[in-house]
C-alpha positions as CSV (number, residue, x, y, z in Angstrom):
1,M,8.3,9.1,13.0
2,W,8.2,5.9,14.8
3,L,6.3,8.2,17.3
4,V,3.9,8.0,15.5
5,L,3.5,4.3,14.2
6,I,3.1,3.0,17.6
7,L,0.5,5.8,18.9
8,G,-1.0,5.7,15.0
9,S,-0.9,1.3,17.1
10,C,-2.0,2.7,20.7
11,L,-5.4,4.2,19.6
12,G,-6.7,0.7,17.4
13,L,-5.8,-0.9,20.1
14,V,-8.5,1.5,22.3
15,G,-10.6,1.7,19.7
16,Y,-10.9,-2.3,18.4
17,G,-9.7,-3.0,22.5
18,V,-13.1,-1.3,24.0
19,Q,-15.4,-2.2,21.8
20,Y,-14.2,-6.6,21.7
21,L,-14.3,-5.9,25.6
22,F,-18.3,-5.3,25.4
23,L,-19.3,-8.0,22.7
24,I,-17.8,-10.5,25.8
25,G,-19.2,-8.8,28.2
26,R,-16.1,-7.1,29.5
27,V,-17.2,-3.3,29.8
28,S,-21.3,-2.8,30.2
29,N,-23.4,0.3,29.7
30,L,-21.6,1.5,26.1
31,P,-23.7,3.9,24.5
32,Y,-23.7,4.9,21.2
33,G,-21.9,7.8,21.3
34,A,-19.2,6.3,22.6
35,I,-19.1,3.4,20.3
36,F,-19.0,6.4,17.4
37,F,-16.2,7.8,19.4
38,L,-13.9,4.5,19.7
39,A,-14.6,4.1,15.8
40,M,-13.6,7.0,14.6
41,L,-10.5,6.0,17.0
42,A,-10.1,2.9,15.0
43,G,-10.0,4.4,11.9
44,N,-8.0,7.4,12.7
45,S,-5.2,5.7,13.5
46,I,-4.8,2.9,10.5
47,C,-4.0,7.0,8.8
48,W,-1.4,7.8,11.3
49,I,0.7,4.3,10.7
50,N,0.3,5.4,6.7
51,T,0.6,8.3,6.6
52,V,4.6,7.1,8.6
53,C,4.5,4.6,5.9
54,Y,4.4,6.6,2.9
55,L,6.7,9.0,4.5
56,V,9.5,6.5,4.6
57,A,8.2,5.1,0.9
58,I,9.2,8.2,-0.7
59,R,12.5,10.0,1.4
60,N,13.9,6.1,1.8
61,F,13.3,5.6,-2.0
62,P,12.9,9.0,-4.0
63,L,13.9,7.0,-7.8
64,D,11.2,4.5,-7.1
65,G,9.2,6.0,-5.1
66,Q,5.9,5.2,-6.8
67,L,6.9,1.6,-7.0
68,V,7.7,0.7,-3.1
69,I,4.3,2.7,-2.3
70,G,2.7,0.5,-4.5
71,L,4.3,-2.7,-3.7
72,T,3.9,-2.1,0.6
73,G,0.4,-0.5,0.1
74,S,-0.9,-3.7,-2.0
75,Y,-0.2,-5.4,1.3
76,Q,-2.1,-2.8,3.1
77,G,-5.2,-3.9,1.1
78,L,-4.8,-8.0,1.7
79,S,-5.4,-7.4,5.4
80,A,-9.0,-8.3,4.8
81,K,-8.2,-12.0,3.1
82,I,-4.9,-12.6,6.2
83,Y,-7.3,-11.6,8.7
84,T,-10.3,-14.3,7.3
85,D,-7.8,-16.8,6.9
86,I,-6.4,-16.9,11.4
87,V,-9.7,-16.0,12.1
88,D,-11.2,-19.9,9.7
89,V,-8.9,-21.6,11.7
90,I,-9.4,-20.6,15.6
91,Y,-13.4,-20.2,15.3
92,P,-14.3,-21.7,11.2
93,S,-18.2,-22.0,12.4
94,S,-19.4,-19.9,14.8
95,D,-20.2,-16.5,14.4
96,V,-20.3,-14.9,16.9
97,K,-17.0,-15.4,17.8
98,R,-15.9,-14.7,14.2
99,A,-17.4,-10.9,14.9
100,R,-15.6,-10.9,18.2
101,A,-11.6,-12.3,16.9
102,Y,-12.0,-9.7,14.1
103,L,-12.1,-7.2,16.4
104,L,-9.4,-8.7,18.7
105,F,-7.1,-9.0,15.9
106,S,-7.7,-6.1,14.9
107,S,-6.8,-3.9,18.0
108,I,-3.5,-6.5,18.5
109,L,-1.5,-7.6,15.4
110,P,-1.4,-3.3,14.3
111,L,0.6,-3.0,17.9
112,I,2.7,-6.0,17.3
113,V,4.1,-5.3,14.5
114,S,4.6,-1.4,14.4
115,V,6.6,-2.8,18.3
116,I,8.5,-4.8,15.8
117,N,9.2,-2.5,13.5
118,A,9.2,0.6,15.0
119,P,13.6,0.9,15.3
120,L,13.9,0.7,11.3
121,V,11.7,3.3,10.4
122,R,13.4,5.6,9.9
123,V,14.7,8.0,6.8
124,I,18.5,7.3,5.6
125,K,20.2,11.1,4.5
126,V,21.8,10.2,1.4
127,M,23.2,12.2,-1.3
128,K,21.6,10.0,-4.4
129,T,19.9,6.3,-4.2
130,K,20.2,4.2,-7.3
131,R,17.2,1.2,-8.7
132,A,18.2,-2.4,-7.0
133,K,17.2,-3.8,-10.3
134,D,17.7,-7.5,-9.1
135,A,15.6,-6.7,-5.9
136,F,12.8,-4.9,-7.4
137,I,11.9,-7.7,-9.8
138,F,12.0,-10.8,-7.2
139,I,9.4,-9.1,-4.4
140,L,7.2,-7.7,-7.5
141,V,7.3,-11.8,-8.7
142,I,6.8,-12.6,-4.6
143,T,3.8,-10.1,-4.1
144,I,2.5,-10.6,-7.2
145,A,1.8,-15.1,-6.2
146,T,1.0,-13.5,-2.9
147,G,-2.2,-11.9,-4.6
148,A,-2.5,-15.2,-7.1
149,F,-2.4,-17.2,-4.2
150,A,-4.9,-15.0,-2.2
151,V,-7.3,-14.7,-5.1
152,M,-7.2,-19.0,-5.3
153,G,-8.2,-19.2,-1.7
154,S,-11.1,-16.2,-2.0
155,I,-12.9,-19.1,-4.9
156,G,-14.9,-20.8,-3.7
157,S,-14.5,-23.8,-6.0
158,T,-10.8,-23.6,-5.7
159,S,-10.7,-22.2,-1.6
160,C,-12.5,-26.2,-1.1
161,L,-9.5,-28.0,-2.1
162,L,-6.8,-26.3,1.3
163,S,-8.1,-26.9,4.2
164,P,-8.4,-23.1,6.2
165,F,-4.7,-24.6,8.3
166,A,-3.5,-24.9,5.1
167,G,-4.3,-22.1,3.5
168,A,-3.3,-19.9,6.4
169,V,0.1,-21.6,6.3
170,G,0.3,-20.7,2.7
171,M,-0.6,-17.1,3.1
172,L,1.8,-16.8,6.0
173,T,5.0,-17.8,4.3
174,L,5.1,-15.8,1.0
175,L,3.8,-12.6,3.6
176,L,7.7,-14.0,4.7
177,A,8.9,-14.8,1.5
178,P,10.7,-11.2,0.9
179,L,12.8,-11.0,3.6
180,L,14.8,-13.6,2.1
181,I,15.8,-11.2,-0.9
182,P,17.7,-8.8,1.7
183,I,19.7,-11.2,3.6
184,G,20.0,-13.2,0.6
185,L,21.4,-9.2,-0.9
186,G,22.9,-9.2,2.9
187,L,25.1,-12.6,2.1
188,R,26.1,-12.3,-1.1
189,H,27.9,-8.9,-0.4
190,Q,29.4,-10.7,2.4
191,I,30.6,-13.7,0.2
192,K,32.1,-11.3,-2.5
193,Q,33.9,-8.7,-0.3
194,L,35.4,-11.5,1.8
195,A,36.0,-13.5,-2.5
196,E,38.1,-9.6,-2.9
197,E,39.4,-9.0,0.4
198,K,41.4,-12.5,-0.3
199,V,42.6,-11.4,-3.5
200,H,43.8,-8.6,-1.9
201,I,45.8,-10.5,0.3
202,E,47.3,-12.5,-2.4
203,E,47.7,-9.4,-4.9
204,I,50.1,-7.5,-1.6
205,N,51.9,-11.3,-0.9
206,N,52.8,-11.7,-4.7
207,V,54.1,-7.9,-4.8
208,S,56.3,-8.9,-1.3
209,M,57.7,-11.6,-3.1
210,D,58.5,-9.5,-6.4
211,K,60.1,-6.8,-4.6
212,M,62.5,-9.4,-2.6
213,E,63.1,-11.6,-5.5
214,S,64.4,-8.0,-6.9
215,G,66.5,-7.7,-3.7
216,V,64.3,-4.6,-3.1
217,K,63.7,-3.9,0.7
218,L,60.5,-4.1,1.0
219,D,58.6,-0.8,3.0
220,I,55.9,-2.6,5.4
221,S,54.0,0.7,6.5
222,E,53.3,1.3,2.9
223,I,51.4,-1.9,2.0
224,I,49.8,-1.5,5.1
225,S,48.6,2.6,4.5
226,E,47.6,1.1,1.0
227,S,46.0,-1.7,2.2
228,P,42.5,0.8,4.2
229,S,42.0,2.7,1.4
230,E,42.0,0.3,-1.2
231,S,39.9,-2.6,0.8
232,F,37.2,0.6,1.6
233,E,37.2,1.4,-2.3
234,L,36.8,-2.8,-2.7
235,S,34.1,-2.8,-0.4
236,F,32.2,0.7,-0.5
237,S,31.7,-0.5,-4.1
238,S,30.0,-3.5,-3.3
239,T,28.5,-2.0,-1.6
240,S,26.4,0.7,-3.4
241,E,25.9,-2.3,-6.0
242,E,23.9,-4.2,-3.9
243,F,21.5,-2.2,-1.4
244,N,18.7,0.6,-2.9
245,G,19.9,3.5,-0.7
246,E,23.2,3.4,0.0
247,I,25.3,6.8,-1.5
248,R,27.1,6.8,-4.6
249,E,30.1,8.6,-5.7
250,S,30.2,11.4,-8.0
251,N,33.0,13.5,-9.3
252,N,29.7,15.3,-11.2
253,G,27.2,17.2,-8.8
254,D,25.6,18.2,-11.6
255,D,24.4,15.3,-13.2
256,R,23.5,13.7,-9.7
257,I,21.4,17.1,-8.6
258,S,19.7,16.9,-12.2
259,E,18.6,13.6,-12.3
260,T,17.1,14.2,-9.1
261,N,15.2,17.3,-9.8
262,E,13.8,14.6,-12.4
263,V,12.2,12.4,-10.2
264,I,10.9,14.6,-7.5
265,S,9.0,16.9,-10.0
266,V,6.3,18.8,-8.9
267,I,4.0,21.4,-10.1
268,E,4.5,23.5,-7.0
269,E,5.9,23.2,-3.5
270,I,2.8,24.4,-1.0
271,G,1.2,24.2,2.5
272,V,-2.0,23.3,3.8
273,K,-3.2,27.3,3.8
274,V,-3.1,27.2,0.5
275,M,-2.9,24.2,-1.0
276,L,-7.1,24.6,0.1
277,R,-7.8,27.4,-2.1
278,R,-6.8,25.7,-5.1
279,L,-9.3,24.5,-7.8
280,N,-6.5,21.6,-8.2
281,F,-7.4,20.2,-4.5
282,W,-11.1,20.6,-4.8
283,L,-11.0,18.9,-8.5
284,Y,-8.7,16.0,-6.4
285,F,-11.1,15.8,-3.2
286,F,-14.0,14.6,-4.7
287,V,-12.3,12.7,-7.6
288,Y,-11.8,10.8,-3.9
289,L,-14.5,11.1,-2.4
290,F,-16.8,9.7,-5.6
291,G,-14.3,7.0,-6.5
292,V,-11.9,5.3,-3.4
293,T,-14.2,6.6,-0.4
294,L,-17.7,5.6,-2.6
295,A,-15.3,2.3,-2.7
296,L,-14.7,1.5,1.5
297,V,-18.1,2.5,1.9
298,F,-19.4,-0.3,-0.1
299,F,-16.6,-2.6,0.6
300,N,-18.2,-1.5,4.3
301,N,-22.0,-3.3,3.3
302,L,-20.6,-5.7,2.1
303,G,-21.8,-7.9,4.9
304,Q,-25.8,-6.6,4.4
305,I,-25.2,-6.7,0.4
306,A,-24.2,-10.4,0.2
307,E,-27.0,-11.1,3.2
308,S,-30.0,-9.4,1.1
309,R,-28.9,-11.4,-1.8
310,G,-28.2,-14.8,0.1
311,R,-24.5,-14.9,-0.3
312,S,-21.6,-15.6,1.4
313,A,-20.2,-12.2,3.5
314,S,-16.8,-14.3,3.9
315,S,-15.8,-14.9,0.4
316,L,-17.0,-11.2,-1.3
317,V,-14.8,-9.5,1.7
318,S,-11.6,-11.7,0.2
319,L,-12.4,-11.5,-2.4
320,S,-12.6,-7.8,-2.6
321,S,-9.4,-7.3,-0.4
322,S,-7.5,-10.3,-2.7
323,F,-8.9,-8.0,-5.8
324,G,-7.6,-4.7,-3.8
325,F,-4.3,-6.3,-3.4
326,F,-3.6,-6.7,-7.3
327,G,-5.0,-3.0,-7.6
328,R,-2.6,-1.9,-5.4
329,L,-0.1,-3.1,-7.2
330,V,-1.2,-2.8,-11.0
331,P,0.2,1.3,-10.6
332,S,3.7,-0.1,-9.7
333,I,4.4,-2.8,-12.2
334,V,3.2,0.0,-14.7
335,E,5.4,3.2,-13.5
336,Y,8.3,0.5,-13.6
337,F,8.3,-0.1,-17.3
338,V,6.5,3.5,-17.9
339,S,10.0,4.9,-16.3
340,R,12.6,2.6,-18.1
341,R,12.3,5.2,-20.8
342,K,12.2,7.7,-19.0
343,Y,8.2,8.7,-19.2
344,M,6.6,10.6,-16.3
345,I,2.6,8.8,-16.2
346,S,-0.3,11.5,-16.0
347,R,-1.3,10.6,-12.7
348,P,-5.2,12.1,-13.2
349,A,-5.4,10.5,-16.9
350,F,-4.7,6.9,-15.2
351,V,-6.7,7.9,-12.2
352,V,-9.9,8.3,-14.8
353,A,-8.8,5.1,-16.8
354,L,-10.1,3.9,-13.9
355,M,-12.9,5.9,-12.1
356,A,-14.9,5.2,-15.9
357,P,-14.6,1.1,-14.9
358,T,-15.9,1.5,-10.7
359,G,-19.1,3.3,-12.1
360,A,-19.5,0.8,-14.8
361,A,-19.5,-1.4,-11.9
362,F,-22.5,-0.4,-9.4
363,F,-24.2,-0.2,-12.6
364,L,-23.7,-4.4,-13.1
365,L,-24.8,-4.7,-9.6
366,L,-28.5,-4.0,-11.1
367,A,-28.8,-6.9,-13.2
368,N,-31.2,-9.6,-12.4
369,D,-28.8,-12.4,-11.9
370,T,-30.1,-15.9,-9.4
371,S,-26.1,-16.8,-9.8
372,V,-25.1,-13.4,-8.1
373,L,-22.5,-13.8,-11.3
374,W,-22.0,-10.2,-11.5
375,L,-21.9,-10.1,-7.5
376,Y,-18.5,-11.0,-8.3
377,I,-17.4,-9.6,-11.4
378,S,-18.4,-5.9,-10.4
379,T,-16.9,-6.5,-6.4
380,A,-13.6,-7.2,-8.0
381,I,-13.7,-4.6,-10.3
382,I,-14.7,-2.0,-8.3
383,G,-11.3,-3.7,-5.7
384,V,-9.8,-3.7,-7.8
385,C,-9.9,-0.1,-9.7
386,S,-10.1,1.3,-5.7
387,G,-7.0,-0.1,-4.7
388,A,-4.4,1.2,-7.8
389,I,-6.3,5.0,-7.3
390,T,-5.3,4.9,-3.1
391,T,-1.9,4.1,-4.7
392,I,-1.5,6.3,-7.1
393,S,-3.1,9.3,-5.0
394,V,0.0,9.7,-2.9
395,S,2.1,10.4,-5.8
396,L,-0.6,12.6,-7.3
397,T,-0.7,14.6,-3.8
398,T,2.8,14.6,-3.9
399,E,2.6,16.1,-7.4
400,L,0.3,18.6,-7.1
401,F,1.3,20.1,-3.9
402,G,4.8,18.8,-3.1
403,T,7.0,16.8,-0.7
404,K,7.8,19.2,2.2
405,N,4.6,19.2,3.2
406,F,2.9,15.6,2.3
407,G,1.8,14.5,5.2
408,V,-0.5,17.2,6.1
409,N,-1.5,17.4,3.3
410,H,-2.8,14.0,2.1
411,N,-4.2,13.5,5.6
412,V,-6.0,17.1,4.8
413,L,-7.2,15.2,1.4
414,V,-8.5,11.8,3.5
415,V,-10.8,13.7,5.1
416,N,-12.7,13.2,2.2
417,I,-13.2,8.8,3.8
418,P,-14.6,10.0,7.1
419,I,-17.0,12.4,5.9
420,G,-18.3,10.0,2.8
421,S,-18.4,6.8,5.1
422,L,-21.4,8.8,6.6
423,L,-23.0,10.3,4.3
424,F,-23.3,7.7,2.0
425,G,-23.6,5.1,4.4
426,Y,-25.6,6.7,5.9
427,L,-28.0,7.1,2.8
428,A,-27.9,3.4,1.7
429,A,-29.0,2.6,5.7
430,V,-31.9,4.5,5.0
431,V,-33.0,2.6,1.2
432,Y,-32.1,-0.2,3.0
433,H,-34.5,0.2,6.1
434,K,-37.2,1.5,3.9
435,E,-36.7,-1.8,1.7
436,G,-37.0,-4.2,4.7
437,N,-39.4,-6.3,6.3
438,A,-40.4,-5.4,9.5
439,E,-37.8,-6.7,12.0
440,G,-35.6,-4.0,9.6
441,K,-33.9,-7.3,7.4
442,C,-34.0,-7.1,3.6
443,F,-33.9,-9.5,0.9
444,G,-33.7,-9.5,-2.7
445,M,-32.4,-6.4,-5.8
446,E,-34.6,-3.8,-4.0
447,C,-32.5,-3.8,-0.6
448,Y,-29.5,-2.3,-2.6
449,R,-31.4,-0.9,-6.4
450,K,-31.5,2.7,-5.8
451,T,-28.5,3.2,-3.8
452,F,-25.9,1.6,-6.5
453,S,-27.5,3.3,-9.3
454,L,-27.2,6.5,-7.2
455,W,-23.3,4.9,-6.3
456,G,-23.1,4.6,-10.1
457,A,-23.7,8.3,-11.2
458,L,-21.1,9.9,-8.7
459,C,-18.8,7.8,-9.3
460,F,-19.0,8.5,-13.4
461,I,-19.4,12.7,-11.9
462,G,-15.9,11.6,-10.7
463,T,-14.5,10.8,-13.5
464,F,-15.6,14.0,-15.7
465,L,-13.8,15.8,-12.2
466,A,-10.7,13.4,-13.5
467,L,-11.0,14.5,-16.9
468,I,-11.1,17.6,-15.6
469,L,-7.6,17.8,-13.4
470,Y,-6.3,15.5,-16.2
471,A,-6.6,19.1,-18.4
472,R,-5.1,20.9,-16.5
473,T,-2.1,19.5,-15.4
474,R,-1.1,17.9,-19.0
475,K,1.2,20.6,-19.9
476,F,3.0,19.1,-16.2
477,Y,3.5,16.1,-17.2
478,N,4.1,17.0,-20.9
479,S,6.6,18.9,-19.3
480,Q,8.3,15.5,-17.7
481,R,9.9,13.6,-21.3
482,S,12.8,13.2,-22.2
């Protein structure tokens, strides 16, 4: 999987890097078709990287898959905010240089991070894993603090209190904070192991003294033969208690199998060919198209939307990224508390509850508001809901179509992202230019009025399709109650 990770980041390097060279004049005469191809390469790179991350999370944490995916995926939603903080420090005023910097960082940062993490990308084959509750709670607290800091930095009145450099340093510190948890657990394990070894040695010395006092000859080979086994048992027990992912020894094989099956329960285990003939897939496909994909098109047009309302695009992008971060985190929090009661939440029902507010947010954008308050509120709602659906979709794909072919099945599902981006983005551009002036610029509510109405209607259609999917899968989720 490390090779797929590196290849995916290399696609981004080429896709974004060549566009950056074109902007700075190092590459000339780049036709529209070439730019389209480069944009396609760059867009596909994130799919390769996401697939590796999802597979590592699902296979290494079968008991906590949704929680791990939500925690890690939430940081993906924060990427736009991170890039904005970095660019604000380097180029605080020049819009042209800022645009170039975004392309440059998008091309090199994923490759650097992928190379650093490639040795760690692997599946640890274990019989069973256990929840490391303390570690997940600490990571969850750090993640929420990171999101809160990002949201505060996205709000105009609050962001003025921090300089761009202070904001970037604070964000970097919070991003590195989760590394303290495995370091702390490792140190605690080593300290505990040393303490247990010390106690073990003292016990041996006491036994030796007792035997010598009673006049019994001490058999050194007996002590040596006993100590490695006992030491191994102590070390093994300590390690399995501290870390998620270690093998837990159990004499009851049936219990182990039963718990594993409960966690990875799926409706059916099928490949892509069979999946394409399932009604559930096409319901799911259009729900994703009218939900997450539509939200992505909205975010891609935030620059022009903000310009048409006379507002800063940077603040809106940061706001959408920050709330998208919390949105991706919401399913993990819900999953954590629900799973403690041994109850499997219905993902389609969760999607229904998130699609309805998204459709309403698009219609809120039609409100005539000189302070653009509804623009910020709607952007936040769409960010939260689309981020949550993105995280839920990973588990939903697994539960609907199985784990064996998850990588292929999920990538076939997200094919609707480029299709929807092209279709919905083109329609939005047509309406924008139709309402614009001779220079192609458009200002006012009319620029996107028809577009928002269409997007809201499509989102409510997606809500209805999600409701049908929920009705078709309700029996399966009800059967998972214990």
